[in-house]
N, C-alpha and C positions, 0 to 999 in steps of 0.2 A: 962357754956355751957348748953343749955337746953337739956333735955332727948329726944331722938328720940321717936316719937309717934309710937305705935304699930298699925299695920294695918292687916286686914284679907282679904285674897283673897281665894275664894273657889277653890278646885281642878277642879271642872267643868269649872270655868272661865278660869283657866290656859289651860286646854285641848281645850276648845272652841276657845280661842284666838290663840293658836298654829295652829289649823286646819283652822281657818278663814284666818289667814295671809298666810299660805302655799297655800291654794286654790286660794287666790287672786293673788299670785305671779306665780302660775302655768300657763303655762309650761316653760316659758322663764327665770324666775328669781328664786332665792333662798332667804331664810329668815335667818337673823342673830338672834341668841337667845337673844342678847342684845336688839334688836328692839322689841321682844315680851315682855321682861321685862319692857321696857320703856313704852309700850302701857298699860300694866297692872298697873304700879305704877311709874310715871315719876320721883317723888322726891327721891325715895329710890329703884331704879330698881336693884342695885347691890345685894340687899338682896334676890332677887328672882332667881338669876342665877342658884344656886344649885337645887332649886325646879323645874325650867324649864328643867334642864338637866335630872332629874329623870322622869318627865312627857314625855319628848322626847323619852327617852329609852323605856318607856311603850308603847307609840304610835308606835315606830319603831318595837318593838316586835310583836305588833298586826297587823302590815302591813299597817298602815295608813300614816306614814311619812317615809322618807328616810334621813338618816344622811350622810352628805357628808364631807369628809376631802380632801382638795386639789382637789376638783371637782369630786372625786370618792366615790362610796358608802363605808361606814364604818360599821363595825360590832357593833351593839348596845351594846354588852357586853364588847367591848374592843376598845373604842375610847377615845382619849385623845386630849387635846389642843383645838385649834380653830376649830369650825365646823359650818356648815350651814345646813339648812333644805329645803327639798322640799316635796311636797305631793307625795306619792307612787302611782304608776300606779294601784296597787291593791285597792286603796281607792275608785276608781270609779266603782268598781265591775267587775265581770267577763265579758269579751267580747267574743263572739263566735269566734273561730279560722277561721271558714269558714261560709259564709252566708248560712242560711237554704235553702234547695232546696224543690221544690214541689214534693210530692210523685208521683211515676210513675203510670200511669193508665193502 
């Protein structure tokens, strides 16, 4: 049996792919981590799942993505099993709570 070939994918490529796929799916869809791995390296995507999980945790802690378990937000420090991703509202930047008003004259 031939040895599997080693491949290198930069951390930046992992982060960018996660964010691109989540923003493309937003607001109606979520993204499976397996789909992200298959996008990065279709032949050996299973080897990337742990790395994607770590990147997702970092992005969630930074407020860029939201981790979902059973359709509900999950704690980035304590999520297990099957999960999905969506872009976090905070990713788009702060939005004013009320529209600015003109100063009184």
